[in-house]
N, C-alpha and C positions, 0 to 999 in steps of 0.2 A: 219684443213679442210675436210669439207664432202669428201668422196671418189668419184669420178666420175665414172660413170659406161657407156659406149657408147652402142648403141642399132643401128645398121646399119639395113635398108632394103637391102636384097641382091639383089634385082630386077637388080641394076646396081653399081657394087663396084669393081672397079679395079684401078690397081696401072700404073701410068703414069711417065713416067722419063721427066721432062722438061730439063734438061739439056743435052740430048742426050750425053751419055755415051763415045757412039764410036767417036764422035765429039771430045769430050773432049782430047780423049786417041790421035787422030790426031793432034791435035794442042800439045797436051804435046811432043809428038817426035819429031815435026816440031821445037819446041823451043829446044829440048835438044841436035838436031844436029844443033842447031846455039850456042852450049856449054852455055846455060845459068845454074845457079843455079839450084841445084836440088830441095832447096826451092821453086824457083819461081815455077817451074813444078808442084810440087806438089799444091802449092797454085791455079793453074789454074785448074788444075783439080778439085780440090776441089769446085770449084767456079760453074765449069758445070755440077756437079755432082750431083744437088739437085733434090730430087723426092716429086713428090705430089701424095697423095693417094684420089681420088676421091670416094665420096659417095652420095648417095641419100637418101631423105627421114629420114635424123636423129635425134636422140633423145638422148639428153645426160643428166642423171640424178644426182642430187647431194642429197646424203643423211644423216641423222644423226639417228643415234641408230635405224635402219631401217627403217625409214619413210622420205619419200621423200619429201626436202625441196623446190628444184627448178627444174624445167624442161627445157631444153634446145632444139628448134627443129627448122630444116629448110629444104628446099629442096635440097639444095644443101650444102655440105661440104666439102672443099679442106684441106685435112692435109698435112700440108707442113714439109717435114722429113728434118728438118734443124738441125743438132747436137747443134748448137750455140744458135738459137731461136726457137723450134719447135712451130708451132700454127696451129691453126683450124681456118677457115675462111669460112664465110659465104657470097657468092658475089651475090646470090638471094634471100636475107633476112632472118630474124633470127625472133623467137618469144620466149619470156620469160616467165614461170608461176612460181609465188611464192605462197607456200604454207603454211597455218598454222598450229598451234599444233593439230588442229583436223582433219587435212588431206584436206581442203576444198582450194579451189586457192583465195587467198586474194586479188592478183591484177596480172596485165598482161602487159607485154611491148613487142612494136613491131617495128621494124626498117626494111630499106630497104639493111644494109649490117652490118655485125657483124664479131667480131675479137678476140678469145681467144688467151691470151700468156700465154704459158705454165709456163714458168720460173718465171713470175711474177704475176701468179695465178690473172691474170686481166680478163675483157669480155669488149670491148670496141665495142659499138653500135653506127652507125652513119647515117644521113639521114633519114628525117623526122622518130622522134624517139616519139613514144608516150608511155607515160604509165598510167595506169588506175587501179583505186582500187575499190572495191564491194563498197565502201562509197559514189563512185560518185565524186571522187578525180581524177584529170586528169593533166598530166604534158606533155609539147610538148617542143621538142628542136632538135638540130642538134647532140646533142652528148651526151652519157652518158657513165661512167665508173664504173664498179662494181669490187671492191676489194674483193676478194674470201677471203683473208687472215682475214682483219677487219670486212669484212659484213657489207661494206659500199658503196653507190652508189653517184657518186658526177660528174658536171660538171663545167668548167669554163664559157659555152656558155649561149647565151640569152636563157631564159626559160620563157613558159607563163603556169599559174598554173590556172585552172579552178576547182571551189569550186561550191558547190550549191547554194551560197550566195555573190560569189567576184570571179572577175579574176584578176591575180597578174602578173604585168611582172618584171622581173630583170633579172641580170646577175650572174649565180654561183649557184648550188644549192648542196646540200648534205642531204642524209638520210642514216638512218639503213636501212638494207636490208629487213627487211620488213616493212618498212616507217611508225613505230610505231613513230619516230622520224625524222623532216622534219625542214630545216631553207634554205631561200632563203639569199645569201651573201650580194647583194645591188639591195634592192627593188627601182625598177625606176616610178611605178605607181600602183594604187587599183582603181578598176572598180565595183561597186555595181551592183548586176545581175538585181535589180529592179528598178537600173538608168537606165541601158542600155535598160530594157522592156521598160520604159516610153519614151525613146528615138527613138524605133521603133514603137509606137503608132500611 
């Protein structure tokens, strides 16, 4: 998979302790005083000792042979330093640019929420997801998943695909990372743009 490079705006970049380690230690001592097992105490401490790194104006680049293929940006990123499930969360929205072989943007994706799971090499975007290509094709749905390993994008949610000549409604969608191939799993309806324009006249 492409190596991911993080570029953080240093105007605001700080480490926050979400679990409050001191509180966890106090609780652990209390439980130890009650003669609980050491494993129970350690589990409790680790549960409260989770840290989150906050960064503003984040840019993540995925490159292949020194050429940028994908760029992820967001106003806020929360980096959950969980040893079992490290992840980057974009609570204030996320944008993804896909680049072609010539280095030009071929499509763009925007959503109000994003999440990258490091161990699974997946990026999940939710809430008002809109993908648009330079050819004028647009996909709207409530969730899209980008599988970094397989270089696939898919969803099991309801989708609306708008093309220059038609609008397609369906459930489930999958495509190559560059959207050179795409498929709707269950088409529910098609509407020709010219027919829609006649209805609106």
